[in-house]
C-alpha positions, 0 to 999 in steps of 0.5 A: 353744585356737583359739577362745580365741586368736580371743577374746583376740588383741587389741593389748596391752602387754608390761608392762615398766612400769606405767603403760605408756609411752603412758599416762605423764602427761607434764604432771605430770612434771618434771625436778625431780620426777624428780630428787627421787624419784631421790635418795629412792630412792637413799638408801633402797636403795643401802646395802641392795641397790644399784642397777641400771644399763642402758646402751643402745648403739644402733649396728648395722651392718645393719638386722634387720627383726624389730627394734623397738628404737631404733638407728642403722645405720652401719659407721663405728666412729669413733662408738664413743669419742665416744658412750661418753665421753658415756655416762660424762659422763651417769653422772657427772651422776647420781653428782653427785646422790648422797651416796655412791658407788653400789653396782651390783647389776645392769648390762646392756648392751643395744642396738642391738648392744653388740658393735658396739663393740670389746672394748677400748672396752667395757672402757673403758666399764665401767672408767669406770663403776667409777671412781666406783662400787662393785660390790654384793654378789652383783652380776650383769653381762650383755650382749647379743651378736650371734653374727656379730660377738661375738669371743672378745676381747669375751667375755674383756674383759667377763669380766675386768671382772665379766660372767658372763652373756651372751645371744645373738640366735638368732631362727630357724635356717631360712635363708628366715626369716633372709633375710626378717628380714635376720639371716643367721647359721649355726648354727656361729656360734652354737655358736662363741660359746656354746662360747667363753663356756663355755670362758672361764667364763660361768655363764649363757648365754642364747639368744633365739628368736622365733616368729611370724616371716615365713615361719616354720612350726611345723617351723622352730620345732621345728628351731630348738629341737632345734638349741638342744638341742645347745648347751643354753644356761642360759636361753632367751627364747622370745617372740612377734614383735611386729609394729609396722611403724607405729613410727617408725624401725622396719625391719619393712617387708621383708615383707608381712602375709600372709608372717606366720603367723596368730594360730592358727599363732603359738599352735600354734608357741608351744604346740609349742615350749613342749612341746618345751622342757619335754622338753629340760629347760627350766622356764617362767619368767614370760612368754616365758622358760625356764631350766634348774633350775641357772640363777639365773633359775629359782632366783629364781622358786623363791625368790620373788625374780623381778623384771621391769623395762625390762631384762626378767626379772631374778633380783633386785630393785633399787628404783632402775634408771638408764638411760644412753644415748640412748632409755634409760628409768630407774625410781626406783620412784616415777617413770619417765624416758626419755632423748631418742632422737636421738644428736645431741640426747643428746650436746648435752644431756649436753655441756651438763651436762644430764641428757638426759630428755625425758618421764616419769611420776610414779606415783600411789598407784593406779599403785603398787598396780596396778604391784605386782599386775601384777608379781606376775602377771608374775613369779609368776602369782598375786597377792592384793589386801588389804582396804585396797587393795580399799577404795582402788581401784574394781576392779569392772570388773577383776573382771568381766573376770576372772570371764569369764577364770575361766569360760574356765579361764584363772585361779582367783579366791578372794576377792581372790586370783588364780591364773593356771592353766597354760591361762592363762599364754599369756594373761598379758598379757590378764589384766594388762590387766584391771587396767590402769586407764589403758587402761580409762579411755582406749582408744587411738585409734591402734595402740600395741601389738602383738597379745597372741597 
């Protein structure tokens, strides 16, 4: 395995979209084209499956140095209401384009720290969203909670407006690691919010655990999983720390590169953690995710309904996902669009009745085909190209790369069907990269992505 780690440990995307953001064709993109695909997708899907809504809440009271997300550090809570009012105005701008009331199938609050906002203000936000929208059948609402500041009031208020899923950022329980990543939270805090969520009635509780953190050892990862076993959350995100300190606004500068585990050590952390999670009772779901057999994520995988988008893995697919808030990304299935990142610019544009996007990408026919197969690989660990698709695409170089991976026992190729083997699952990003036409045609000249291992 170490030899394979050395061979395949290269910078690579996580494929929450295809094409990945650095390869978006911003010159062919326009707000007019985006709105056209948005309306088309809405008309095609709203009545049948509904739409998804992601709301970015960017504020945090302190900087966690492992985080690469867009955020604004402040202790001034008077920013809450003006920001939420702007989000609701943005939502109104979208609804003005639609011929009927949106039916929301999935809604997720991400950040930043959503629980930076008061319970009262989060309830105000959700009620504002549904003044001009309806809930779709079998809807699923979720939010990210910080164990140190998520209160019972937060949990109850969001439960009252339809939330049944919550994920808590644990990362690691070792105090030295917590101090390095500026995320000091004792186990009792995680236990309290997990117990409170269960008591209130949440049906899916998740914990996020990271391996590859500064000063982290295999023993730390195992201890964190054993502590997690005491609480048995319904699902787990067990993912690799993405070291990208070169990104603007990133806080990953509180430690040196030599404080991080080597690629081989990271892989051992993953393999050891994965084995222990299986012993505890968790099933592997796609990339970096695990769930109990009773959780909707596992059931979605069994039923072939697992989907992946900018919100991560979801238990059902919607064709249209709208992102609200500064830096949010929307997906109309035919195109992507990202909001401006600056809070002041975001509020200015929305205040002037302008949907605040600043870049995006219109998918080509080739993009749509490759996207489908990357999604299949990410969600099902297998895919099969049709004869028509093979005729449309030049996949010679892709299959050349796959033949080498087959020789390494990472996957099996049967004509145009690819099946990822158990040994190949840790290298799923590398396998998807074999089909990334944009990456093949133009290798990045600067560092864009974290290492795959």
